[in-house]
C-alpha positions in Angstrom: -144.5 100.5 -130.3 -141.8 101.2 -127.8 -138.4 100.5 -129.4 -135.8 99.3 -127.0 -132.7 101.4 -127.6 -130.9 100.2 -124.6 -127.4 98.8 -124.3 -128.5 95.2 -123.8 -130.0 95.2 -127.3 -127.1 97.1 -129.0 -124.6 95.8 -131.5 -121.7 97.0 -129.3 -122.9 95.5 -126.0 -120.7 92.7 -124.7 -122.3 90.6 -122.0 -120.3 89.2 -119.2 -120.9 85.7 -117.7 -119.6 83.8 -114.7 -119.8 80.3 -113.4 -121.7 79.6 -110.2 -121.4 75.9 -109.4 -122.2 74.2 -112.7 -124.3 77.0 -114.1 -123.4 79.9 -116.3 -124.9 83.1 -115.0 -125.3 86.3 -117.1 -123.8 89.4 -115.4 -123.8 93.0 -116.5 -121.7 93.7 -119.6 -120.0 96.7 -121.2 -120.1 98.8 -124.3 -117.5 98.1 -126.9 -118.3 101.0 -129.2 -114.9 102.4 -130.4 -116.4 105.9 -130.5 -116.9 105.8 -126.8 -113.5 104.5 -125.8 -112.3 108.0 -124.7 -115.4 108.4 -122.6 -114.9 105.1 -120.9 -111.3 105.9 -120.1 -112.0 109.4 -118.8 -114.9 108.7 -116.6 -117.2 105.9 -115.5 -119.6 105.0 -118.4 -122.8 103.3 -117.3 -125.1 101.4 -119.5 -127.9 103.5 -120.8 -131.5 103.1 -121.9 -131.6 105.7 -124.7 -128.0 105.7 -126.0 -127.4 108.0 -129.1 -124.8 105.5 -130.3 -127.2 102.5 -130.3 -127.0 100.2 -133.4 -129.1 97.1 -134.2 -127.4 94.0 -133.1 -129.1 91.8 -135.7 -126.2 92.4 -138.2 -123.6 91.7 -135.6 -125.3 88.4 -134.7 -125.6 87.4 -138.4 -121.8 88.2 -138.9 -120.9 86.1 -135.7 -123.0 83.2 -136.9 -121.4 83.2 -140.3 -117.9 83.3 -138.7 -118.9 80.3 -136.5 -120.1 78.4 -139.6 -116.8 79.1 -141.4 -114.8 78.0 -138.4 -116.9 74.8 -138.2 -116.2 74.1 -141.9 -112.5 74.6 -141.3 -112.6 72.2 -138.4 -114.5 69.7 -140.5 -111.8 69.9 -143.2 -109.0 69.3 -140.6 -110.9 66.3 -139.1 -111.4 64.8 -142.6 -107.6 65.1 -143.2 -106.9 63.5 -139.8 -109.3 60.7 -140.6 -107.6 60.1 -144.0 -104.2 59.9 -142.3 -105.5 57.4 -139.7 -107.1 55.2 -142.4 -103.8 55.2 -144.3 -102.0 54.2 -141.1 -104.5 51.4 -140.5 -103.8 49.9 -143.9 -100.0 49.7 -143.2 
């Protein structure tokens, strides 16, 4: 099996998007690996197919999804508070 150790499947890859009309189009991204920050500043750093700094993105996706779930719970709590305030105001 050919494992895809390329930037697009790496934990540190940050894709870029742009709007074209009413559609969101995926463009090329960049590497956000903190170990490569000096390399990126000193010279052009192109995306690679066999990067030695590659890490599986599954854990990063899992962490992002948990963060989103926590944020949604927080928003839900605020909305419940707002609803309670509005119900109290309606009774007055």
